[in-house]
KOLMAR-189306 format. One line per field, with one value per residue: residue number from 1; residue in one letter; x, y, z of N, C-alpha, C, O, CB in turn. Coordinates in nm, 3 decimals. Glycine has a CB too. Layout:
% residues N
resi c(NUM_...)
resn c(A_...)
n.u c(X_...)
n.v c(Y_...)
n.w c(Z_...)
ca.u c(X_...)
ca.v c(Y_...)
ca.w c(Z_...)
c.u c(X_...)
c.v c(Y_...)
c.w c(Z_...)
o.u c(X_...)
o.v c(Y_...)
o.w c(Z_...)
cb.u c(X_...)
cb.v c(Y_...)
cb.w c(Z_...)
END
This chain:
% residues 88
resi c(1_2_3_4_5_6_7_8_9_10_11_12_13_14_15_16_17_18_19_20_21_22_23_24_25_26_27_28_29_30_31_32_33_34_35_36_37_38_39_40_41_42_43_44_45_46_47_48_49_50_51_52_53_54_55_56_57_58_59_60_61_62_63_64_65_66_67_68_69_70_71_72_73_74_75_76_77_78_79_80_81_82_83_84_85_86_87_88)
resn c(M_I_P_P_R_V_N_F_F_Q_D_E_T_E_E_E_R_K_V_M_Q_H_H_V_I_Y_W_A_P_L_I_K_E_G_T_V_V_V_F_G_P_V_I_D_P_K_G_P_Y_G_S_A_I_V_R_V_E_N_R_K_E_L_D_E_M_I_A_N_D_P_A_N_G_L_Y_V_Y_E_V_N_A_M_M_A_I_T_K_F)
n.u c(0.120_0.057_0.110_-0.122_0.053_0.417_0.514_0.253_0.211_0.244_0.143_-0.121_-0.530_-0.777_-1.005_-0.899_-0.707_-0.962_-1.042_-0.768_-0.823_-1.063_-0.950_-0.798_-0.907_-1.102_-0.873_-0.826_-1.006_-0.921_-0.648_-0.670_-0.799_-0.568_-0.512_-0.419_-0.060_0.144_0.134_0.158_0.311_0.574_0.890_1.075_1.348_1.307_1.043_0.750_0.537_0.255_0.258_0.173_0.124_-0.006_-0.229_-0.413_-0.626_-0.637_-0.627_-0.784_-0.956_-0.787_-0.801_-1.087_-1.068_-0.919_-1.098_-1.254_-1.168_-1.150_-0.945_-0.890_-0.848_-0.792_-0.497_-0.296_-0.248_-0.020_0.097_0.216_0.340_0.466_0.708_0.818_0.775_0.946_1.009_1.194)
n.v c(-0.071_0.184_0.486_0.816_1.015_1.125_1.163_1.084_0.941_1.111_1.346_1.281_1.369_1.424_1.260_1.100_0.955_0.789_0.631_0.478_0.361_0.210_0.061_-0.156_-0.283_-0.391_-0.584_-0.692_-0.959_-1.142_-1.159_-1.274_-1.512_-1.576_-1.608_-1.352_-1.302_-1.192_-0.799_-0.446_-0.147_-0.046_0.143_0.249_0.461_0.588_0.650_0.586_0.274_0.063_-0.299_-0.640_-0.950_-1.222_-1.552_-1.601_-1.842_-1.767_-1.495_-1.334_-1.362_-1.211_-0.985_-0.907_-0.883_-0.659_-0.467_-0.438_-0.269_-0.046_0.137_0.150_0.305_0.574_0.470_0.367_0.048_-0.224_-0.522_-0.795_-1.160_-1.418_-1.657_-1.869_-2.010_-2.047_-2.191_-2.178)
n.w c(0.026_-0.119_0.017_0.016_0.015_0.107_0.321_0.495_0.726_0.926_0.878_0.879_0.766_1.023_0.887_0.717_0.938_1.072_0.826_0.775_1.051_1.028_0.843_0.947_1.138_0.927_0.865_1.019_1.166_0.924_0.954_1.237_1.124_0.975_0.763_0.630_0.633_0.740_0.844_0.833_0.898_0.691_0.748_0.591_0.475_0.201_0.172_0.393_0.396_0.359_0.398_0.260_0.330_0.192_0.206_-0.021_-0.260_-0.505_-0.760_-0.732_-0.511_-0.384_-0.478_-0.465_-0.181_-0.147_-0.268_-0.124_0.125_0.355_0.301_0.075_-0.221_-0.076_-0.046_-0.291_-0.418_-0.477_-0.601_-0.580_-0.641_-0.493_-0.527_-0.381_-0.060_0.217_0.504_0.834)
ca.u c(-0.030_0.154_0.019_-0.122_0.208_0.540_0.444_0.115_0.209_0.299_0.035_-0.266_-0.579_-0.888_-1.100_-0.781_-0.739_-1.082_-1.066_-0.704_-0.898_-1.139_-0.867_-0.693_-1.078_-1.179_-0.794_-0.822_-1.055_-0.838_-0.517_-0.671_-0.802_-0.452_-0.565_-0.284_0.023_0.224_0.069_0.176_0.353_0.691_0.952_1.140_1.390_1.253_0.907_0.671_0.418_0.223_0.256_0.078_0.167_-0.181_-0.214_-0.504_-0.629_-0.639_-0.615_-0.954_-0.952_-0.717_-0.889_-1.262_-1.007_-0.877_-1.201_-1.340_-1.077_-1.172_-0.832_-0.865_-0.911_-0.679_-0.393_-0.288_-0.218_0.052_0.102_0.295_0.289_0.545_0.733_0.829_0.752_1.032_1.006_1.244)
ca.v c(-0.039_0.352_0.583_0.949_1.106_1.074_1.263_1.103_0.909_1.221_1.471_1.283_1.421_1.329_1.209_0.983_0.817_0.755_0.579_0.390_0.288_0.105_-0.067_-0.206_-0.335_-0.473_-0.702_-0.830_-1.119_-1.220_-1.213_-1.371_-1.640_-1.675_-1.533_-1.241_-1.406_-1.011_-0.734_-0.391_-0.010_-0.035_0.237_0.344_0.599_0.603_0.693_0.470_0.237_-0.060_-0.426_-0.741_-1.132_-1.299_-1.687_-1.699_-1.945_-1.690_-1.325_-1.255_-1.345_-1.084_-0.842_-0.856_-0.813_-0.484_-0.368_-0.448_-0.219_0.090_0.238_0.150_0.460_0.667_0.445_0.277_-0.084_-0.299_-0.679_-0.880_-1.341_-1.487_-1.803_-1.975_-1.961_-2.157_-2.181_-2.245)
ca.w c(-0.001_-0.083_0.086_-0.081_0.001_0.155_0.523_0.533_0.862_1.018_0.895_0.831_0.890_1.089_0.835_0.692_1.028_1.063_0.721_0.857_1.169_0.989_0.733_1.071_1.171_0.885_0.817_1.188_1.111_0.810_1.014_1.280_1.072_0.934_0.553_0.625_0.734_0.754_0.821_0.877_0.824_0.673_0.745_0.428_0.432_0.046_0.210_0.465_0.333_0.430_0.373_0.396_0.308_0.228_0.160_-0.111_-0.367_-0.642_-0.730_-0.791_-0.392_-0.351_-0.556_-0.341_-0.030_-0.179_-0.255_0.026_0.195_0.356_0.227_-0.133_-0.264_-0.012_-0.066_-0.378_-0.396_-0.520_-0.592_-0.610_-0.592_-0.418_-0.616_-0.343_0.082_0.246_0.684_0.895)
c.u c(0.086_0.049_-0.007_-0.032_0.312_0.498_0.344_0.093_0.222_0.157_-0.117_-0.358_-0.710_-0.947_-1.015_-0.780_-0.797_-1.074_-0.916_-0.755_-1.005_-1.064_-0.812_-0.845_-1.079_-1.009_-0.787_-0.841_-0.940_-0.687_-0.504_-0.683_-0.665_-0.440_-0.442_-0.227_0.098_0.118_0.128_0.252_0.492_0.765_1.028_1.213_1.362_1.070_0.829_0.582_0.401_0.235_0.207_0.160_0.021_-0.176_-0.411_-0.544_-0.605_-0.620_-0.722_-0.995_-0.951_-0.766_-1.012_-1.153_-1.003_-0.965_-1.262_-1.278_-1.126_-1.052_-0.813_-0.942_-0.801_-0.550_-0.370_-0.180_-0.094_0.077_0.160_0.292_0.483_0.574_0.738_0.794_0.890_0.999_1.115_1.226)
c.v c(0.114_0.464_0.747_1.071_1.058_1.102_1.215_1.046_1.026_1.343_1.412_1.325_1.363_1.239_1.050_0.901_0.796_0.601_0.401_0.301_0.196_-0.013_-0.127_-0.320_-0.427_-0.606_-0.752_-0.973_-1.193_-1.254_-1.300_-1.495_-1.726_-1.623_-1.455_-1.272_-1.272_-0.978_-0.614_-0.268_-0.064_0.082_0.253_0.441_0.654_0.741_0.530_0.424_0.105_-0.195_-0.538_-0.881_-1.211_-1.422_-1.655_-1.795_-1.900_-1.560_-1.276_-1.277_-1.222_-0.984_-0.813_-0.845_-0.673_-0.389_-0.328_-0.358_-0.094_0.198_0.204_0.267_0.597_0.583_0.328_0.134_-0.168_-0.411_-0.724_-1.044_-1.325_-1.641_-1.934_-1.893_-2.045_-2.101_-2.229_-2.286)
c.w c(-0.012_-0.068_-0.029_-0.067_0.110_0.305_0.584_0.726_0.952_0.981_0.849_0.899_0.956_1.042_0.739_0.828_1.075_0.961_0.734_0.970_1.098_0.898_0.823_1.104_1.081_0.827_0.914_1.191_1.066_0.899_1.143_1.262_0.984_0.744_0.526_0.686_0.818_0.781_0.898_0.772_0.839_0.686_0.655_0.416_0.279_0.078_0.277_0.367_0.395_0.343_0.422_0.280_0.311_0.206_0.092_-0.210_-0.500_-0.632_-0.743_-0.602_-0.341_-0.372_-0.461_-0.218_-0.019_-0.231_-0.175_0.157_0.170_0.298_0.120_-0.150_-0.219_-0.062_-0.243_-0.396_-0.509_-0.526_-0.669_-0.561_-0.577_-0.490_-0.565_-0.159_0.133_0.431_0.762_1.064)
o.u c(0.174_-0.052_0.066_-0.038_0.290_0.443_0.312_0.013_0.199_0.094_-0.206_-0.354_-0.739_-0.963_-1.062_-0.842_-0.750_-1.093_-0.939_-0.729_-1.010_-1.098_-0.728_-0.843_-1.062_-1.037_-0.742_-0.763_-0.875_-0.633_-0.408_-0.626_-0.649_-0.360_-0.370_-0.264_0.102_0.016_0.158_0.261_0.537_0.703_1.053_1.167_1.401_1.023_0.841_0.545_0.485_0.219_0.188_0.230_-0.043_-0.062_-0.510_-0.438_-0.564_-0.600_-0.740_-1.074_-1.034_-0.777_-1.027_-1.194_-1.050_-0.942_-1.314_-1.324_-1.147_-1.071_-0.707_-1.052_-0.750_-0.485_-0.438_-0.057_-0.109_0.091_0.169_0.245_0.574_0.485_0.708_0.789_0.930_0.972_1.128_1.299)
o.v c(0.140_0.505_0.779_1.183_0.965_1.019_1.256_1.083_1.006_1.406_1.480_1.339_1.246_1.135_0.939_0.795_0.756_0.489_0.281_0.181_0.084_-0.131_-0.191_-0.439_-0.544_-0.703_-0.867_-1.068_-1.276_-1.365_-1.370_-1.584_-1.842_-1.619_-1.475_-1.292_-1.262_-1.047_-0.637_-0.266_-0.112_0.168_0.365_0.531_0.767_0.844_0.415_0.492_0.043_-0.189_-0.568_-0.875_-1.248_-1.431_-1.686_-1.841_-1.971_-1.503_-1.157_-1.192_-1.149_-0.892_-0.710_-0.754_-0.594_-0.269_-0.220_-0.371_-0.034_0.313_0.231_0.309_0.683_0.655_0.230_0.133_-0.151_-0.442_-0.711_-1.066_-1.257_-1.725_-2.044_-1.772_-2.121_-1.985_-2.351_-2.371)
o.w c(0.071_-0.125_-0.123_-0.117_0.188_0.378_0.696_0.813_1.071_1.066_0.798_1.021_0.932_1.105_0.711_0.836_1.182_1.007_0.716_0.976_1.149_0.882_0.760_1.075_1.116_0.758_0.919_1.205_1.129_0.900_1.176_1.325_0.947_0.651_0.428_0.801_0.941_0.771_1.015_0.649_0.943_0.623_0.700_0.347_0.249_0.030_0.236_0.271_0.461_0.221_0.539_0.179_0.409_0.159_0.157_-0.252_-0.592_-0.525_-0.769_-0.563_-0.286_-0.291_-0.394_-0.145_0.063_-0.244_-0.149_0.271_0.065_0.262_0.063_-0.113_-0.290_-0.139_-0.276_-0.387_-0.630_-0.408_-0.791_-0.449_-0.625_-0.507_-0.611_-0.135_0.044_0.463_0.750_1.115)
cb.u c(-0.199_0.275_0.113_-0.250_0.187_0.685_0.367_0.015_0.311_0.496_0.082_-0.311_-0.597_-0.980_-1.180_-0.610_-0.701_-1.166_-1.048_-0.625_-0.977_-1.252_-0.745_-0.624_-1.220_-1.310_-0.672_-0.948_-1.163_-0.809_-0.440_-0.708_-0.918_-0.514_-0.745_-0.275_0.159_0.301_-0.046_0.211_0.313_0.704_0.995_1.051_1.538_1.195_0.821_0.588_0.422_0.080_0.334_-0.198_0.284_-0.318_-0.161_-0.540_-0.751_-0.759_-0.528_-1.108_-0.871_-0.616_-0.965_-1.450_-0.854_-0.769_-1.269_-1.336_-0.941_-1.204_-0.701_-0.950_-1.082_-0.690_-0.359_-0.279_-0.366_0.106_0.001_0.396_0.176_0.480_0.856_0.986_0.579_1.227_0.890_1.334)
cb.v c(-0.076_0.417_0.621_1.010_1.290_1.150_1.438_0.994_0.815_1.283_1.617_1.177_1.558_1.378_1.345_1.055_0.772_0.890_0.736_0.455_0.401_0.167_-0.028_-0.043_-0.225_-0.381_-0.694_-0.811_-1.122_-1.103_-1.101_-1.355_-1.623_-1.884_-1.374_-1.111_-1.541_-0.904_-0.784_-0.457_0.161_-0.075_0.252_0.410_0.603_0.363_0.768_0.511_0.238_-0.045_-0.446_-0.724_-1.212_-1.254_-1.839_-1.673_-2.009_-1.703_-1.238_-1.400_-1.401_-1.065_-0.882_-1.038_-0.849_-0.465_-0.377_-0.621_-0.252_0.116_0.250_-0.009_0.485_0.683_0.390_0.357_-0.148_-0.278_-0.749_-0.816_-1.514_-1.488_-1.805_-2.062_-2.008_-2.150_-2.267_-2.206)
cb.w c(0.144_-0.236_0.259_-0.073_0.033_0.095_0.527_0.401_0.889_0.961_0.782_0.801_0.869_1.126_0.744_0.661_1.097_1.004_0.582_0.901_1.279_0.918_0.609_1.237_1.149_0.753_0.756_1.301_0.977_0.645_1.041_1.321_0.986_0.971_0.526_0.651_0.636_0.620_0.835_0.970_0.899_0.582_0.828_0.345_0.455_-0.033_0.047_0.599_0.175_0.484_0.367_0.412_0.469_0.133_0.322_-0.137_-0.370_-0.716_-0.816_-0.967_-0.355_-0.396_-0.740_-0.293_0.002_-0.283_-0.302_0.081_0.167_0.498_0.277_-0.257_-0.164_0.176_0.086_-0.468_-0.404_-0.504_-0.598_-0.577_-0.773_-0.277_-0.681_-0.404_0.164_0.155_0.749_0.857)
END
């Protein structure tokens, strides 16, 4: 998730803060059930963004999750598939 501006985490408006609260509430059950494996903000020196790793059967399932996310429209989503998962 790419925020609308580089300093978004420091200067979000009250309206944006509410959207982000609903965003977290929306994803919480998916985290709890294990569909979402990793979820949270990334503090990158080039600019912060949100990241998640999700388990889905197909791209349509992920697209539906994103479409229903309250932050969809505020953030821009970039989606990439992982070629393999390694556990230790």
